[in-house]
C-alpha positions, 0 to 999 in steps of 0.5 A: 409670639413668645416661646412658651417653655414646655418642660420644667427645665426649660421654664427654670432656664427662662426664669433664670434668664429673666431674673438676671435681666431684672436684678440690675434695675430692682433697686431703681424700680423700688425707689420709683414706686408708682411714680414710674410704671416699670414697663421695660421690666413688664415687657421682659416678663410678658416676652419670657413665655412664662405667662402660659406655663400652666395652660392645659395641654388640651388648650394649647399650653404646656400644662406644667404644674405647681412645682414648676410654677413655684420654682419659677416664681421663687427664682424671679422673686429673688431678683425682683419680688414686685415684678414676680407678684404681678402675674400671681392672680394671672396664674390663678385665673388660668387655673379657674378657667381650666376648671370653670371656664367655657370652651369659648372663654378659654379659647379667647383668654388662653390665646391672648396669654399664649401671645404674651398678654397678661390677666390682671386682677380686681378682686379686693375692695376697701371699706367693707366690714370684712374682706368678702364684703363686696360692693361691686355689682354685675347687673344687666350685663354691666359692671360697676364698682371700685377695687383696690390691690389690683396687682397687674391690672394697670398694664394687663390685657384683661382684668378679672373682676369679682362682683355680686350679681342681682341674685346675690351670687359672686361672679368673676367677670373678664373685661378688656383693660381698655374697655369703656368705663375702666380706669386704673389709678397709680395711687399705690403708696405703700412700704414695700412691693412698690413696683406692683402699682396695685392701686385703685380700679374703677368700673363704671357701666363696663359692658361684660360678656365673659364671666362665670359663677364664682360662688360655685368654685367654693361650693365643692372641694377646691385647690385654687386657694392653695395654688394662689397661696403657693405662689405667694409663698414662693415670692416670700421664699424668693425674697429670703433668697434675694436678701441672703444673696445681697448679704453675701455680696456685701460681706465679701465685697464691702463689709469690714470686720468689727473691732472685736473680730479683729482682736479675735484674729479676723482680717475680713468680715467673713472671718468673724465667727459671729458673722459665720454663725449668723450667716450659716443659720440664716442660710439654713432657714432660707434653704428650709423655706425653699424645701418646704415650698417644693414639698407643698408644690409636690403635694398639690401636683399629686392631688391635682387641680380638682381634688377627689375629696374634702380631705384631699383638698385639706391636705393640699391647703395645709401643706401650703399653709405651712410653707407660706407661714414659714417662708413669710417669717424667714423673709422678714428675718432675712431682710432684717438679719442682713443689716446685723451681718453687714453693719452700719454702712450697709444701711446707706440709702444708695444700696437700697438694701432695706427693700428686702425687709420692706418687701417681705413685711408688706407681702407677708401680711397679705393674710394672717399667718396666725390663722395658718398655724391655727388651722394646722394645729386644729387638724393635727390635734383634732382632725378638723379640716380647714375652711374651703376658701382662698385665704389658707 
């Protein structure tokens, strides 16, 4: 039974310890991709106690908020953003259950989470006309469909699956990973975030007894989309911090000064005035991404899990939109700038430093950044509230 941190300080300490244990194997896990399930790393995650951080106190958890969750995700992502992303949907499910789950549903799932068992996701599909064009069906207590981008599902205890009911409503069903009719593939072959192994999940006549109406979640002002996006923003802020740390390590241990820098009097790479400028500028932007993340998280904690109005829900969504858009841009920039700072030798495959850019580029296109800036501007210039959905 993992020991669940009961304060932000304890959670940050546990996340720091986990990150230190994950960091040495991050490059190897990236190279292995879906060919090797990162079971040892996932066992460390599951045993850290961090999975239960946001379970409400009334349900036996510590009830820690968005600020704690964002900082934990950022710390772990700086070491290995793929492992950090594995529980992203897990925490969304915990929030959804806190507001919409029946006592029996919360009791069943929260008990497993407190014991170190994860909830994976099977929400997205491929091949539809748009992202919400779902073909998975829940009818007569049976679940049928095919999902993709199933981060965490392969090694989870439970899987949260979105499906359309017979009356056209959206349901969120929870099925055991080992239930009959559940099959998870390792066909995850992408540019970055390789160790998430977010491949195909197939559900064939899977019996379902635990579910709730998912449509109703978005029929009232809600903060679930913002909280899910906050976790994504934290991953990108973490990638940026990890790339900056990798650049610092390489510059101080391996990089040589350029010929021009030597002519200007430098004896080491970190005496090159242009390296100092680029590094200082990048470090400032990385720090700013973390500060914007913390600010958005504080707003979500102030608003609460159930917003009092549409305006309050919009306030949280817009704060997170700004943090997510900026963090994504800085993460991609840091992954690229690393090589401008460190030079040609840093591109050697043995260092696998390109993983920072690949992870950032893959993760940052999770949803369109342009629409975040669009909604921010529409609100600032015309008072238009953003849409009440999960992608902002």
